[in-house]
Every structure is written in structure tokens, then in C-alpha cells.
C-alpha positions in Angstrom: -20.1 2.9 -15.2 -16.5 4.0 -15.8 -15.2 2.6 -19.0 -11.8 4.2 -19.4 -8.2 3.1 -18.6 -6.8 2.8 -15.1 -3.1 2.4 -14.5 -2.0 -0.1 -11.9 1.5 0.7 -10.7 3.4 -2.0 -8.8 6.8 -2.0 -7.2 7.8 -5.4 -8.4 7.1 -7.1 -11.7 3.7 -7.3 -13.5 1.3 -9.0 -13.8 0.2 -9.0 -10.2 -3.3 -10.4 -10.1 -3.3 -10.6 -6.3 -3.0 -6.8 -6.2 -5.0 -5.9 -9.4 -8.0 -8.2 -9.0 -9.6 -5.8 -6.4 -9.4 -3.1 -9.0 -11.1 -5.3 -11.6 -13.9 -6.1 -9.1 -14.4 -2.5 -8.2 -14.3 -1.3 -11.8 -15.5 -4.2 -13.9 -16.0 -2.1 -17.1 -12.6 -0.4 -16.9 -9.5 -1.4 -18.8 -6.7 -2.0 -16.2 -3.2 -1.4 -17.5 -0.3 -2.7 -15.3 3.3 -1.6 -15.1 6.0 -2.7 -12.6 9.1 -0.9 -11.4 11.1 -4.1 -12.0 9.5 -5.1 -15.3 12.7 -4.3 -17.3 15.1 -5.7 -14.7 16.2 -9.1 -13.6 16.7 -10.3 -10.0 20.4 -10.5 -10.5 20.8 -6.7 -10.7 18.9 -6.0 -7.5 21.2 -4.5 -4.9 21.6 -5.7 -1.3 19.2 -4.1 1.2 21.6 -4.6 4.1 22.0 -0.8 4.5 18.6 0.2 3.1 16.7 2.9 5.0 13.4 1.5 3.9 13.3 -2.1 2.6 10.1 -3.0 0.7 8.8 -6.5 0.0 7.6 -7.3 -3.5 7.4 -10.1 -6.0 9.0 -11.0 -9.3 7.1 -12.4 -12.3 8.3 -15.9 -11.3 6.5 -15.6 -8.0 9.8 -15.2 -6.1 9.6 -12.8 -3.2 12.3 -10.1 -3.1 13.2 -7.2 -0.8 14.3 -4.0 -2.5 15.2 -0.6 -1.1 12.7 2.2 -1.7 15.5 4.4 -2.9 16.5 1.9 -5.6 12.9 1.5 -6.7 12.1 5.3 -7.1 13.5 6.0 -10.5 12.3 2.7 -11.9 8.8 3.3 -10.5 8.8 6.7 -12.2 9.6 5.1 -15.5 6.8 2.6 -15.0 4.4 5.4 -14.3 5.6 7.2 -17.4 4.8 4.0 -19.4 1.3 3.9 -18.0 0.6 7.5 -18.9 2.0 6.9 -22.4 -0.6 4.1 -22.7 -3.3 6.6 -22.2 -4.6 6.0 -18.7 -7.0 8.5 -17.1 -5.5 8.0 -13.6 -3.1 5.6 -11.9 -3.0 4.0 -8.5 0.2 3.0 -6.6 -0.3 -0.5 -5.2 2.2 0.0 -2.4 2.1 1.7 1.0 5.6 3.2 0.5 5.9 7.0 0.6 7.4 7.8 -2.8 6.9 11.5 -2.3 8.8 12.4 -5.5 6.7 10.1 -7.7 4.7 12.3 -10.0 2.9 12.2 -13.3 0.9 14.3 -15.7 -2.3 12.5 -14.8 -3.8 12.0 -11.3 -1.9 9.4 -9.2 -3.5 7.9 -6.1 -1.0 7.0 -3.4 -2.2 4.9 -0.4 0.0 6.7 2.2 -1.2 10.2 1.1 -4.9 9.0 1.1 -4.4 7.8 4.6 -2.9 11.1 5.8 -5.8 13.1 4.5 -8.5 10.7 5.8 -7.0 10.3 9.3 -6.4 14.1 9.6 -10.1 14.7 8.6 -11.2 12.2 11.2 -9.0 13.7 13.9 -7.1 10.5 14.5 -3.8 10.8 16.3 -2.8 7.5 18.1 -2.4 4.9 15.4 -1.5 1.2 15.7 0.5 0.3 12.6 1.0 -3.3 11.7 4.1 -3.9 9.6 4.7 -6.9 7.3 8.3 -7.4 8.4 10.4 -6.2 11.4 12.8 -4.3 9.1 10.0 -1.9 8.2 9.0 -1.0 11.8 11.5 1.8 12.2 10.9 3.6 8.9 7.1 3.2 9.3 7.3 4.7 12.8 9.5 7.6 11.6 7.3 8.6 8.6 4.0 8.5 10.5 5.6 10.5 13.4 6.9 13.0 10.9 3.4 13.4 9.5 2.1 14.4 13.0 0.7 11.2 14.3 1.6 9.1 17.5 2.4 5.7 16.0 2.8 2.4 17.7 4.3 -0.1 15.3 4.6 -3.9 15.5 4.9 -6.8 13.0 2.2 -9.4 12.6 1.1 -12.0 10.1 -2.6 -11.4 9.4 -3.0 -14.9 8.0 -2.3 -16.3 11.4 -4.8 -14.6 13.7 -4.4 -17.0 16.6 -4.8 -16.5 20.3 -1.3 -14.9 20.6 -2.1 -12.5 17.7 -5.3 -11.3 19.5 -3.5 -11.1 22.8 -0.8 -8.8 21.4 -3.4 -6.7 19.4 -5.6 -6.0 22.5 -2.5 -5.3 24.7 -1.2 -2.8 22.2 -4.6 -1.1 21.9 -5.0 -0.8 25.6 -1.5 0.2 26.6 -1.2 2.9 23.9 -4.9 4.0 23.9 -4.9 3.4 20.1 -7.7 5.0 18.1 -7.3 2.9 15.0 -5.4 0.0 13.6 -3.6 0.7 10.2 -2.3 -2.0 7.9 0.8 -0.3 6.4 1.0 -2.7 3.4 -0.9 -3.2 0.2 -1.9 -6.8 -0.6 -3.4 -8.4 2.5 -6.0 -11.0 1.7 -9.5 -9.5 2.0 -10.6 -12.3 4.3 -7.7 -11.6 6.7 -8.6 -7.9 6.8 -12.2 -8.8 7.6 -11.2 -11.2 10.3 -9.1 -8.5 11.9 -12.0 -6.1 11.7 -14.1 -8.6 13.6 -11.8 -8.9 16.6 -10.5 -5.3 16.8 -12.3 -3.0 19.3 -11.1 0.0 17.2 -11.5 0.7 13.5 -9.2 -1.1 11.1 -7.9 0.8 8.0 -6.3 -1.2 5.1 -4.2 1.3 3.0 -4.8 -0.7 -0.2 -8.6 -0.7 0.2 -8.6 3.0 1.2 -6.7 3.9 -2.0 -9.1 1.9 -4.2 -12.0 3.8 -2.6 -10.3 7.1 -3.2 -9.7 6.2 -6.8 -13.5 5.5 -7.1 -14.3 8.9 -5.6 -11.9 10.6 -8.0 -13.4 8.8 -11.1 -16.9 9.6 -10.1 -16.0 13.3 -9.4 -13.7 14.1 -12.3 -14.2 11.6 -15.2 -17.6 9.8 -15.3 
């Protein structure tokens, strides 16, 4: 089994056991090193997201939920990745579904969005139903998936409340738009909520966080172990 170091890169503050625990379960003999884009900052310095093109939801060390613009996070996330690589990780995984196209390191970096693009293209998927965590993300999510060549249908839903109304909207969206898959454009959904959605959806459900963890495993098996 893999016994090296894996970097866990979060957009808020570390530690984030809710995001990192799936890594620990998947790679129990590995050393997981965490770093957060906001580790060296306080909430007081975070700018307003009123005009943000892509607002992202994350969490401070105190547990407080904050919304931060992707553009503000980018340089701080790069610094966090640099710290992980300085700590000697073999590879890192970004625990966020944001694009962060310019985020790069000297070691391999697994990004959920990029993993999804490759997988869906290989499967020939085109019409995707994308569930956003908050309404403010619907437009940027739609724009980036459309720019990548897909036909996205985006709506906001709370996976922890899969009641009759949730199911009604899900089935209506799938039928009206002839969706080929449901994609959870967020990293951090509870595993039980994802499984519940899988049970009620007539089309495959893809969780970007889980997909990235699987891709990391494939990389480790192929390149390192």
C-alpha cells in the first residue's frame, strides 16, 4: 500500500477533517499533509464578493462559513500548494470544484474539474445536469461547462434535504433536458447524501470530490507505488 505523503489543498483554512477524512480512508497508510489558502489570513481581510465573478463557499478554522471570490483565492491557493510541495508531498489533490486553471506545481496536482472533463469526454457525455451549492454559482458553473463543450443544465439544491420536492425537480430536469448524468459541482457533500441521490436518480451521478480521489488513486498506483 502507498506509504508516502499526499498533499490536501483546501480553499479555506485547515484542518478540514470533513474534506480530508475520505483521503485517510482511501489511503490509510499515507501521510496526509493539509494546507489552506486562507491559513495565513483572518476573516477581517476577506474582500466583499458583491461583484465576484465566481464566489466560492468555504470554512474558516473556527467553523464559520465564508464566501470568497475565486480570483482572490488564486494567489493564496498557489502559496498553499507551494507549502505542500516544500513539505515533500508526492502529489496533491485540490479539494474544491473550482477551475483554478493557473494553479500549478512541480509535483502532480489532481483537480476535480479537470478530472471530470477527461472522464466525461471519454464516456461521450454531453448533456449534464449540474447541481450547484448556492444560486450565486449557477451562472459561472454553466459558463465554464459550456465553454468546455458540454450542454449544461444548472440548478441549486440541498442534498441533505432530498424530500419529495427535491425528487420532483430532479426528475423534471432530467426529463425536460434529456440529461445523461447528474454532476455534483462541489467537493464536500456527505457520502450518505450522495448515495441517496444515486438511489433515486435514473441517470448516473458523479460527485467531483469522489472522482478526484479515485483519480489520485489511479495516479499513485501507476506512477509511485
